[in-house]
DSSP file (Angstrom, degrees, kcal/mol; ACC not computed):
  #  RESIDUE AA STRUCTURE BP1 BP2  ACC     N-H-->O    O-->H-N    N-H-->O    O-->H-N    TCO  KAPPA ALPHA  PHI   PSI    X-CA   Y-CA   Z-CA
    1    1 A M              0   0    0      0, 0.0     2,-0.4     0, 0.0     0, 0.0   0.000 360.0 360.0 360.0 136.4   11.9    0.2  -20.3
    2    2 A K        +     0   0    0      2,-0.0     2,-0.3     0, 0.0     0, 0.0  -0.945 360.0 173.7-121.8 145.8    9.2    1.6  -18.1
    3    3 A A        -     0   0    0     -2,-0.4     2,-0.5     2,-0.1     0, 0.0  -0.982  23.6-138.8-146.4 155.8    5.9    0.0  -17.2
    4    4 A V        +     0   0    0     -2,-0.3     2,-0.3     2,-0.0    -2,-0.0  -0.977  37.5 144.6-117.3 127.7    3.0    0.6  -14.9
    5    5 A S        -     0   0    0     -2,-0.5     2,-0.2     2,-0.0    -2,-0.1  -0.985  48.0 -97.2-155.4 160.9    1.4   -2.3  -13.1
    6    6 A E        -     0   0    0     -2,-0.3     2,-0.5     1,-0.0    -2,-0.0  -0.520  31.5-147.2 -79.5 149.8   -0.2   -3.1   -9.8
    7    7 A V        -     0   0    0     -2,-0.2     2,-0.7     2,-0.0    -1,-0.0  -0.975   9.5-136.4-119.0 129.7    1.9   -4.7   -7.0
    8    8 A I        +     0   0    0     -2,-0.5    -2,-0.0     2,-0.0     0, 0.0  -0.771  43.5 155.2 -84.5 118.8    0.4   -7.1   -4.5
    9    9 A A        -     0   0    0     -2,-0.7    -2,-0.0     2,-0.1     0, 0.0  -0.972  54.4-124.6-145.1 154.8    1.8   -6.1   -1.1
   10   10 A P  S    S+     0   0    0      0, 0.0     2,-0.3     0, 0.0    -2,-0.0   0.492  96.3  57.0 -79.4  -1.5    0.8   -6.4    2.5
   11   11 A L  S    S-     0   0    0     39,-0.0     2,-0.4     2,-0.0    -2,-0.1  -0.939  80.5-126.5-128.1 149.6    1.0   -2.6    2.9
   12   12 A S        +     0   0    0     -2,-0.3    33,-2.5    34,-0.2    34,-0.7  -0.760  55.6  96.8 -94.7 143.9   -0.7    0.3    1.1
   13   13 A G  E     -A   44   0A   0     -2,-0.4     2,-0.4    31,-0.3    31,-0.2  -0.990  64.7 -76.0 169.3-167.5    1.4    3.0   -0.4
   14   14 A E  E     -A   43   0A   0     29,-2.2    29,-3.0    -2,-0.3     2,-0.5  -0.982  34.4-122.8-126.8 130.7    3.1    4.5   -3.5
   15   15 A V  E     +A   42   0A   0     -2,-0.4    27,-0.3    27,-0.2     3,-0.1  -0.610  33.2 173.3 -70.0 122.1    6.3    3.3   -5.1
   16   16 A I  E     +     0   0A   0     25,-2.8     2,-0.3    -2,-0.5    26,-0.2   0.575  61.5  21.0-109.8 -13.7    8.6    6.3   -5.1
   17   17 A E  E     -A   41   0A   0     24,-1.4    24,-2.5     2,-0.0     2,-0.4  -0.976  58.5-158.5-156.2 142.7   11.8    4.8   -6.4
   18   18 A V  E     -A   40   0A   0     -2,-0.3     2,-1.5    22,-0.2    22,-0.2  -0.966  28.9-120.4-121.4 137.5   12.9    1.7   -8.3
   19   19 A N    >   -     0   0    0     20,-2.7     3,-1.6    -2,-0.4     4,-0.2  -0.613  31.1-178.6 -78.9  90.1   16.4    0.2   -8.3
   20   20 A E  G >  S+     0   0    0     -2,-1.5     3,-1.7     1,-0.3     4,-0.4   0.732  71.3  75.0 -63.4 -23.7   17.2    0.6  -12.0
   21   21 A A  G >> S+     0   0    0      1,-0.3     4,-1.3     2,-0.2     3,-1.1   0.737  79.9  72.5 -63.3 -21.7   20.6   -1.1  -11.4
   22   22 A L  G <4 S+     0   0    0     -3,-1.6    -1,-0.3     1,-0.3    -2,-0.2   0.731  82.4  70.1 -67.7 -20.2   18.9   -4.4  -11.1
   23   23 A G  G <4 S+     0   0    0     -3,-1.7    -1,-0.3    -4,-0.2    -2,-0.2   0.839 108.8  34.6 -62.7 -32.0   18.3   -4.4  -14.8
   24   24 A D  T <4 S+     0   0    0     -3,-1.1    -2,-0.2    -4,-0.4    -1,-0.2   0.676 136.6  20.4 -93.8 -21.9   22.0   -4.9  -15.4
   25   25 A G    ><  +     0   0    0     -4,-1.3     3,-1.8     1,-0.1    -1,-0.2  -0.430  60.3 163.2-148.4  67.8   22.7   -7.1  -12.3
   26   26 A P  T >   +     0   0    0      0, 0.0     3,-1.9     0, 0.0     4,-0.4   0.675  67.4  80.9 -65.2 -15.4   19.6   -8.8  -10.9
   27   27 A E  T >> S+     0   0    0      1,-0.3     4,-2.6     2,-0.2     3,-0.8   0.731  74.5  76.8 -62.8 -18.9   21.7  -11.3   -9.0
   28   28 A A  H <> S+     0   0    0     -3,-1.8     4,-2.5     1,-0.2     9,-0.4   0.771  80.8  69.4 -61.2 -25.0   22.1   -8.6   -6.4
   29   29 A I  H <4 S+     0   0    0     -3,-1.9    -1,-0.2     1,-0.2    -2,-0.2   0.915 112.8  28.1 -59.5 -42.4   18.6   -9.4   -5.2
   30   30 A N  H <4 S+     0   0    0     -3,-0.8    -2,-0.2    -4,-0.4    -1,-0.2   0.845 124.3  48.8 -85.7 -37.2   19.9  -12.7   -3.9
   31   31 A D  H  < S+     0   0    0     -4,-2.6    -3,-0.2     1,-0.2    -2,-0.2   0.844 132.8   7.2 -74.3 -35.0   23.5  -11.7   -3.1
   32   32 A D    ><> +     0   0    0     -4,-2.5     5,-3.0    -5,-0.2     3,-1.6  -0.419  67.8 161.2-148.4  62.6   22.8   -8.5   -1.2
   33   33 A P  T 3 5S+     0   0    0      0, 0.0     6,-0.1     0, 0.0    -1,-0.1   0.757  81.4  46.3 -64.2 -25.1   19.0   -8.1   -0.5
   34   34 A Y  T 3 5S+     0   0    0      4,-0.1    -5,-0.1     3,-0.1     2,-0.0   0.400 126.7  24.3 -96.5   3.1   19.5   -5.6    2.3
   35   35 A G  T X 5S-     0   0    0     -3,-1.6     3,-1.4    -7,-0.2    -3,-0.1   0.215 133.8  -1.2-126.0-110.6   22.1   -3.5    0.3
   36   36 A A  T 3 5S+     0   0    0      1,-0.3    -7,-0.1    -5,-0.0    -8,-0.1   0.661 122.2  68.0 -65.5 -16.9   22.5   -3.3   -3.4
   37   37 A G  T 3 < +     0   0    0     -5,-3.0    -1,-0.3    -9,-0.4   -18,-0.1   0.304  65.4 130.5 -90.4  10.7   19.7   -5.7   -4.1
   38   38 A W    <   -     0   0    0     -3,-1.4   -16,-0.1    -6,-0.2     3,-0.1  -0.331  39.6-163.9 -61.2 147.8   16.8   -3.5   -2.9
   39   39 A M        -     0   0    0      1,-0.3   -20,-2.7    -6,-0.1     2,-0.3   0.872  56.9  -3.1-101.8 -51.6   14.0   -3.4   -5.4
   40   40 A V  E     -A   18   0A   0    -22,-0.2     2,-0.4   -21,-0.0    -1,-0.3  -0.962  51.2-136.1-142.5 157.1   11.7   -0.4   -4.6
   41   41 A K  E     -A   17   0A   0    -24,-2.5   -25,-2.8    -2,-0.3   -24,-1.4  -0.964  27.9-161.1-111.5 136.2   11.2    2.3   -2.1
   42   42 A V  E     -A   15   0A   0     -2,-0.4     2,-0.8   -27,-0.3   -27,-0.2  -0.949  18.5-144.0-123.9 135.4    7.6    2.8   -0.9
   43   43 A R  E     -A   14   0A   0    -29,-3.0   -29,-2.2    -2,-0.4     2,-0.1  -0.887  34.1-133.1 -92.6 112.7    6.0    5.8    0.7
   44   44 A L  E     -A   13   0A   0     -2,-0.8   -31,-0.3   -31,-0.2   -29,-0.0  -0.424  13.0-155.5 -72.0 138.1    3.5    4.1    3.1
   45   45 A S  S    S+     0   0    0    -33,-2.5   -32,-0.2     1,-0.3    -1,-0.1   0.854  94.3  18.0 -75.1 -37.3   -0.1    5.4    3.2
   46   46 A D    >   -     0   0    0    -34,-0.7     3,-2.4     1,-0.1     4,-0.3  -0.793  67.5-169.8-138.3  90.9   -0.6    4.1    6.7
   47   47 A P  G >  S+     0   0    0      0, 0.0     3,-1.5     0, 0.0     4,-0.2   0.730  82.2  72.7 -56.3 -23.1    2.7    3.4    8.5
   48   48 A S  G >  S+     0   0    0      1,-0.3     3,-1.5     2,-0.2     4,-0.2   0.737  81.5  73.1 -66.0 -19.5    0.8    1.6   11.4
   49   49 A E  G X  S+     0   0    0     -3,-2.4     3,-1.6     1,-0.3    -1,-0.3   0.785  82.4  70.1 -62.0 -26.2    0.1   -1.3    8.9
   50   50 A S  G X  S+     0   0    0     -3,-1.5     3,-1.5    -4,-0.3    -1,-0.3   0.685  79.1  77.5 -68.5 -16.1    3.8   -2.3    9.3
   51   51 A G  G <  S+     0   0    0     -3,-1.5    -1,-0.3     1,-0.3    -2,-0.2   0.724  89.2  56.8 -64.1 -21.1    3.1   -3.4   12.9
   52   52 A A  G <  S+     0   0    0     -3,-1.6    -1,-0.3    -4,-0.2    -2,-0.2   0.471  89.9  98.3 -89.1  -2.5    1.5   -6.6   11.5
   53   53 A L  S <  S-     0   0    0     -3,-1.5     2,-0.3    -4,-0.2    -3,-0.0  -0.481  72.3-121.6 -86.8 156.0    4.7   -7.6    9.6
   54   54 A L        -     0   0    0     -2,-0.1     2,-0.1     1,-0.0    -2,-0.1  -0.699  22.3-128.4 -88.9 146.1    7.3  -10.1   10.6
   55   55 A D     >  -     0   0    0     -2,-0.3     4,-2.3     1,-0.1     5,-0.2  -0.399  37.9 -93.5 -81.9 174.3   11.0   -9.0   10.9
   56   56 A A  H  > S+     0   0    0      1,-0.2     4,-2.4     2,-0.2     5,-0.2   0.887 124.8  50.0 -58.7 -42.7   13.6  -11.1    9.1
   57   57 A A  H  > S+     0   0    0      1,-0.2     4,-2.1     2,-0.2    -1,-0.2   0.908 111.4  47.8 -65.2 -42.2   14.4  -13.3   12.1
   58   58 A A  H  > S+     0   0    0      2,-0.2     4,-2.0     1,-0.2    -1,-0.2   0.880 112.1  50.3 -66.1 -37.6   10.7  -14.1   12.8
   59   59 A Y  H  X S+     0   0    0     -4,-2.3     4,-1.9     2,-0.2    -2,-0.2   0.921 110.3  48.9 -66.4 -43.8   10.1  -15.0    9.2
   60   60 A E  H  X S+     0   0    0     -4,-2.4     4,-1.2     1,-0.2    -2,-0.2   0.882 110.7  51.6 -62.2 -38.0   13.1  -17.3    9.1
   61   61 A S  H  < S+     0   0    0     -4,-2.1    -1,-0.2     1,-0.2    -2,-0.2   0.889 107.3  52.8 -65.1 -39.4   11.9  -19.0   12.3
   62   62 A L  H  < S+     0   0    0     -4,-2.0    -1,-0.2     1,-0.2    -2,-0.2   0.874 108.0  51.0 -62.8 -37.9    8.5  -19.5   10.7
   63   63 A L  H  <        0   0    0     -4,-1.9    -1,-0.2    -5,-0.1    -2,-0.2   0.769 360.0 360.0 -71.5 -25.5   10.1  -21.2    7.7
   64   64 A G     <        0   0    0     -4,-1.2    -3,-0.2    -5,-0.2    -2,-0.1   0.450 360.0 360.0  87.1 360.0   12.0  -23.5   10.0
């Protein structure tokens, strides 16, 4: 199944690839988010926007 919809994201860009394997095994999102559980690949319109994002360690620290 294919669909077109808007994605709310902190960066502007274009989705260039979708991990179709998640349709058969969505648990990979939780089990291996930095490996097999990736969701999309995005071509950034303005890569400098990524400077305002937190890395994983900073985000975990924010959550406490």
